[in-house]
N, C-alpha and C positions, 0 to 999 in steps of 0.2 A: 871396386878394389881398380886401381890403372894395370898391379902386374897382372902375371899371373899367380891360378893355388897352389901356394906349390904344398903337394902330398907327401908324406913317410909315410909306409904300408906296414903295419906291426901285423904278425899272426907267424906260427912257425908251422903252418904246412906253407914249403913253396906255392903248392900248387893252385891256392889261395890268392896269397899273394900276386902268382902271376894270371889268375884269373880276372883280380880288381886293376892288376897295370893293364893291361887287357882294353878293360873295360875304356879306360880312364884317358887310352891312346891317343883315342881322336876329339876329346870334348876340348871343345875350345874355352882357352882361360885358363886349365888346370894342366898342372906336373907335377910328375911322379919323380920327387930326387931322391928316394931311396928307400931302401925296408932293413925289418929289422927282425930276426925272428925268438927271442925270446924279452921280457921285458927289462933287462938288464942292460943292451944293448940299445933296444929304443931310447930307455934315458940316455947312454952317452950321443945316440945319432940326432938323439932332438936336440940337444944342447951344442952339438956343432953345426948341422943343415938348420935349424929356428923356421920350423916351417910354417906355412898358415896354418894346416890341419895336420894330425895325423891318426887315419882307421888301426883303431887298436881293439886286436885279441883279448878275450878274458882268460882263458884258459894253456898257460903254456909255461914251462919248464927255465927254475931258475927266476924267477917275478912274475909273479901275473901281469895280467893290463891292468886288476885294478891300482896295486902298487907304483907300479910303474907309473899311472896317469898322476896319480898322488903327490908323485915325486918331480914330475914333468911338469905341471901347475903350479908347484910353492917356486923354481925355479926360472918358467921361460912365458913369454907371454904365446900360448898356442888354442889351439879348439882340439880338441879331443873326443871326436866320437868311437865308440864302443860297439863293436863289432861281434856279436858270438851267437854261434845255434841256442844257447840257454835264451830268449824271450817273455822268462815270468820276468814279473815284479817287483821279486826281490831284487835279482841281477839288475834292472833300469835304477831303481835308489839307492843302487848298491855302486854305481856307474857315475849317476848325480854326482852322491857322496863325493865321490875319490876327484871332484873335477870335469866331468865329463861332457859336453854342452850337449849332446846329440847317442841314440842308440837305435843302432837297425840287428832284426836280429837275419842270420842267415838263414835259407838264398834268399838276397833282396838280386831287384833285379839294376840297370843304368841307371835308366831318371830318380830313383828313391835314393840313388848313391850320389848321384851329381848333385841333386836336391837338397842337401843332406851337409855336402859337402861346401853348397855355398850361400845356405840356410845360416853354419854356423858358423861363418867368414864376418856376414853379416852383420848377426847376433854380437860376432866380438866383436866389429868396427866399436858399432852402437855404444856396447859395456868401456869399448877403450877413449871413445869421445866425451862422454856422460862421466870418464874418472878425470879426466884434464880439464872438462868447467865447468867439474861441481865444489860447491862453494867446502869448506870445511865442514857444517852443519846440517843434520840433514836436513832436507824441505820436505815443508807440509805442502804436498799436489791437493788439488781438488777434485774431489773425489764425485763420481754424475754418476746415480743412480734412474736406468729404465724398469720402469713398471709397470701389469695389467693384468687386473686379474681375469684375462682372457684373451689368448688365445689369435696369432690372425688379422691383427689390428697393425700387422708391422713395426712392430716395436724393435728386434734385431735389427730389423735392414736402418732403422733410426741409428739407433745406437751408433752400428759399425762404420756408420756416414759422420754420422757425428766425432767418433773419433780422427776418423781422414781428414778433415775439415779442418781440427780440432790444432792434429800436427800441420799444415799447412799454413795456420795462417800461425803458428807460434815459434812456428820450426825445433819446435820443445820432443822431448819424449811424450808418447802417450800411452799408456795402460789399456787390454780394453781384455778385459774378464768374463767371461760367458757362465757365470749360476746358474742358467736353466739346464739344471747338474745331469736329469733324465733324460732330456729330450733335447740339448742345447747344440744351432747350428750356426752360433756366429764365424767358425773356420768355412763353414760351406761358403761365407759372404766373402770369401779371400782366396777363394781355391787352393784352401792348404790339406796336405792331411797330415796331421800332428801323429809324432811317439812317443808322445807326454802327454798330461792333460795333470788339472789339479788335481787327484788322486791321488796326485804321483808325492805330494805336495805331504797328504797327509798318513804315507805310510815315513815317515818319516823320525827316530829318533830325535829329543829333547829339542829345544828352541828352531826356527828355523833364521834363514840367514837373506837377507836379499838378494845375493848373490845364487844361490839356489833359488830361489824364486824367478828370474829374472831366467837361467839354463832349463829351465823347462818348461819356459813360453817360447812362443814359435813368432821371427817377427816374418810380417806381411812383405809379401813376394817385390812392393814396392820399399820394405824400412822407413813407410813412415811410421808403425803402430807395429807398437807386438800384442803379443791375443795368446792369455790363458783360457787353453780349452777346459770344456765342461767331461766329463767322466767319460770315457767311449762307446759303455753299457749303463744301461739305466741302471742296475741294485747298484751297483757301485759309487752314486753318487750317497747314498746308506753310510758310505767312511768319511765321506767329505762335513758333513753336520747330519747325517744317523745313527741309528744303536749302534752299526759295523766299525763305529769309528777306531782306533788305535787306542786311544787317549782320552775314555766318556765325559773327562771331567775338560780337554782342549775345544777352544776354539776357533778352528782351523783356519774361516775365513775372515775373522776377525786378524788373525796374526795379519795374514794376507794381503789384505788389504791394506796394514800399518807401515809394511815393512813397504809397495807398491806406491805406496804415499810416498815415504822419506827417500823411491828414489825416480820416477815418474811426474812431472808440471802435474797433468793429467789424469784421473783412471775414469777411463767411464764400462759402467755394470750390467747385465743385460743380462736379467732376472726372471726367475720363471715366474706360474702366475696362481704362488701360492704364498702365505705369509706365513714360511716353513722359517728355519734357528738363522740360517747364509741368509737367507731372503733381511731377514730382519733386521740383521747387521748391516747389510750395505746401507739401508734403510735408513737406519739408525744414525749410520757413520757418515753417510750422502749430507757434501755443501748444495745438492740439488737435484731434488726428486724431479723427472718427467713421468707424470702419469697418458699414458698415454691411451685414447680409445677412437672413435669411430661413432658415426650418425645410427646408428640402428638402435634400436627400442633394449634389446637385449643385452650386449656391449654398453649401453646410457646408466641401462636397472643394473649392470653390480658397478663399471665406477662411478656411480654414486654410494654403493656399501665402503668401496675401498677408499673415497676420500672422506668416509665417517670415522674407516676406522682412522688414515692417518689421522686428520684432524681432532677428531674427537678423543678417541682412543689412547692414542698415540701421541695425542698431543704436539703436533710437529705448529709449528708456523706453516703462514700461507705463507709468507713469501718460499721458503724451503719446494715449496709443495706446485711445481709447473704442469700444466693440462695443456697437452695437446692434440689437438683432434682433427685426423688421421682422415684424409680425403673427403676434407674438408671441400668441399665444391662438389662433389655428388650431389645427383637428385635425389635424395632419400627422403622427403618431403620433411622436414623438421631444418624448419630455420636457422640460423644461427643462435638466434633469441632464445629461440626454444630453447634450445639445448644453456644454451646460458645460466636460461629460471630456472630449467630445471632439475639443474645439478645445485643452481643456489653458489653458483661457481666461475668466476672469472675463466676464463681460454683466450692462455699464453702464445698460444701457435694455431694458425692454419695451417694446415697440411697439404698443399694442393692433391689432386688426385692426378696421377703421374700411372697407370698398372705395365705400363709398357718399359717407362723406364725401370719402375724398380722391381719387375720382371724377371728383364731383360739382366741388370745387376745380379739378383740373384742367380740367374741360373750359368752364366758367365763365369762368377768370381771374382767378379772389378766393382768395388765404389761406382756409383752415379754421381760422384761430388767431383773424381780423377777423369773417368771418361764419359760423363755428362753433363757436362760440369758446365752449362750454356743454358739449360734446364728449371723452371719454376723449381719444380722442387730441392733443384741442388743449390738456390743460390738460397729458398729456405732454411738447409743445414750452414749453406754458408755467416749468415746471416745468428742462425742458434752460436751457432761458435765465434762469434761479434763479441755475439749477448754476455759469454760468457770469462769474455777477457775481458772485459769493462766491469771494471769495480763499481757499480751501480749497480749496471744491469739496467740502469734508468727509462729506454724505451720500452722494452719488455712490463715493467712495473708497473710502470704508471698507466700502461694499456692494460694492464693485468685489474688493478683496484678500481679502475673505471669502471666495467666491465663486471667485477663484483659487485659495486656498490647500485649498478643498475639492478643485479640482479633484488641486492637485499629494499628496494624502494621500489619496487615488484610482486615482492612477496615471493616465498617459495611455491612450488608448482610439483607436484608428486611426476617424476617419469614415464607413467604408466598414465595421467590423468592428455601428456601431449599428445596420447594416441586420438582424442575425443576431442581437442580442441579447435 
């Protein structure tokens, strides 16, 4: 935003209002334009001042913060951040249902407060931009799923950077979903510390709506992608696609992906390493599946099993499943012909080995396609984005088909026989 972010503080505690005002007093780009001590006054002040952001307490006299939020967002375009000592999931869910964009549990730091304000505004701007430019009918975005049956192959790094490359290439909205429900780290790839995650959507009564899904997502600091985070703790994964689901007959992952495809031009999904229900849904609904492997015997052995499941048992067309060989130029003792012949499958992309760039990006929370754009690794991700935006994907398809035909002519060799060839 070119102008300063205007903030309205709503809390029945004058001490809290004064404290928040002090926190924001010396923050460039942010200005406090008013205060309110109850929900009714908040509604009136919101209509009068039209602030960019409202910091809203929940428990207040006359009208509570949830009712005030619902009344405000119905009439004016603003970004409400709930602030409350009640930090449990129920309050978070109710706040999001009322129309809030974020939730901060008291006490919070200056950095947490400023980050929440800026993220709320950035999300609001993206939503407003999309509302202005969206066609009258819902779009059907392209769903891209990354999968591997073994961790440590660089799958998350590739998914994150492809999402950013797509956003840069197309100038359109791109969603990034972390479906590694137990140990997902997608938010760290962007240096994010979200207060919301996919599990919050699974606590909502009734059908999900696209607006609610977007409120739970967190925009990256560069505003290029919106991230739907994995649950904050591993045991909460069961609330998404396990026995702890609030409604046992609902496919939450399917509902969420369907809504995202209606809202975003591209939806990139990073998955865990097992064929659990949510992952299967992401694979079933994908337009393209990228199976990531690396040139070592244990990983290739797992990849062979994975390809058998995808192609034989699940009966996905070969054109849907693209094989990515990461660290392709590493000295592992296996040639590309060995790998192609052993897997009986063509390699769509040979990802160059650049541990320094990939590690720097992960540790700094900055995608390498932005900060290390002149590297071969970044070039490869840009090429992948280019191929996805081209209708026929002719260059990649022809390369893959040629490799598969070569594999068929030479005959299938078991992965373990490569050790003795």
